[in-house]
N, C-alpha and C positions, 0 to 999 in steps of 0.2 A: 502492499502500499502505498501509497506517495504520502508525503502536508498537508496536499490542498484535498485530494480523499476523504481522507480524515477530519479534517478543518469542516468540510460538509456535512459530513454524518454529526460532530457537535454539534453547527447549527439550524440541522434540523434535529437531532436531541432535544436543545435548549428552548427551538422554537414548540416544539411540546410540551415545554416544561413550562410556558409565560401559560400556556391554558391551565394547567394541573390548580390551580387555588381556585379559580372559578367554577371545574367540575367536581374539586371539592367539594365547595361548600354548596353546590344547586346539589348534589347526593346527601349531604350531610340534614341539609331541609328535607328531600324528598322521605329521612331514616326516619325524621326524629317527626313528620306529619304520620308515617304508617304506626310509629309506634303509640302515637298522640288518635286513627281510629282504629288499632286491634286492644288500647287499651278501654275507651267508650266501648267498643263491642261485647266484648267483654264481660263492663262494670254492666250496661246495658241487659243485655240475656241473665246475666246473673241473680238481678237485681227483678227482674220480670216472669225469672222460674218457679216453680215451683219443691218441696223435698225438700231435703234434708242436709248440711252446709253441699257433703264430698258430693249427689248426687245433681248440686247446682251448682257445682262449682264442674262436673264433668260434665256437665250440657252449656252452660258458659263456655264450658275450650272449643266446642262442636260446636257451637250457632259464630264463635270469634274462629273459626279454621282459616276461614276466603283471608280475613283481617292479619292473621299470622303471616301465611302463608307469602300473599303484600309485605307487609316484612322484611321475614327474612328477604325476602329477590331485592329487598331497597337494600339491606343487609352486606347482602355477598354484593352487588356494582358497589355498594362504599369502600368495601375493601379494597376490590379491584381496582378501585382510583387510583385505591394507598398503594397498592401493591404496582401498579404501572409506574406511577411519579420515580418508586424507590428502586425501580429497577432500568427508566431514564435517568439520572441521576448519576445511580452506577456506570452505566455505558457511557456517559458524557464526564464521569472520573478517570473511564479504561481510556477511552478514546485518548485524549489529554497526555495521562505514563504513556501511553503509548505515540505517541505525536512528539512528545519533549525528548522520549526514548531516538527516534529516529534521528530528529536532531542533532540530540547529542554525537551520533553516529556520523552526524553526514560533517559537525564543526573539527 
C-alpha cells in the first residue's frame, strides 16, 4: 500500500466517524422511547388484569411482548452503532500506525 491510499482510507474512516455522534444520539433516543413504551405497556396490562400477583405479572409480560421485542431491537441497534464506532476508531489508529511505519521506512 502506498501512503496516498492509506490517507484516503483514513479520510474515509474519519468521514464515517463524523456521522457517529448523531447516529449514536438517535439510537439512544429510540432505545429510551422503546423502554418507556415497554414499561407503559407492562404497567397498563398489570393494572388491568385480574388474579394474584404472579398471574398478573405473567399476563403483563405476555401483553407487553411486542413492546419488549421492539426494545430489544432498539438496544441491538444502539450496541451495533457503538461497536461500529469503535471499529472505525481502531481502523483509523491502525491505518495511522501503518502510514507512520511506511513514512519512516521511506525517510
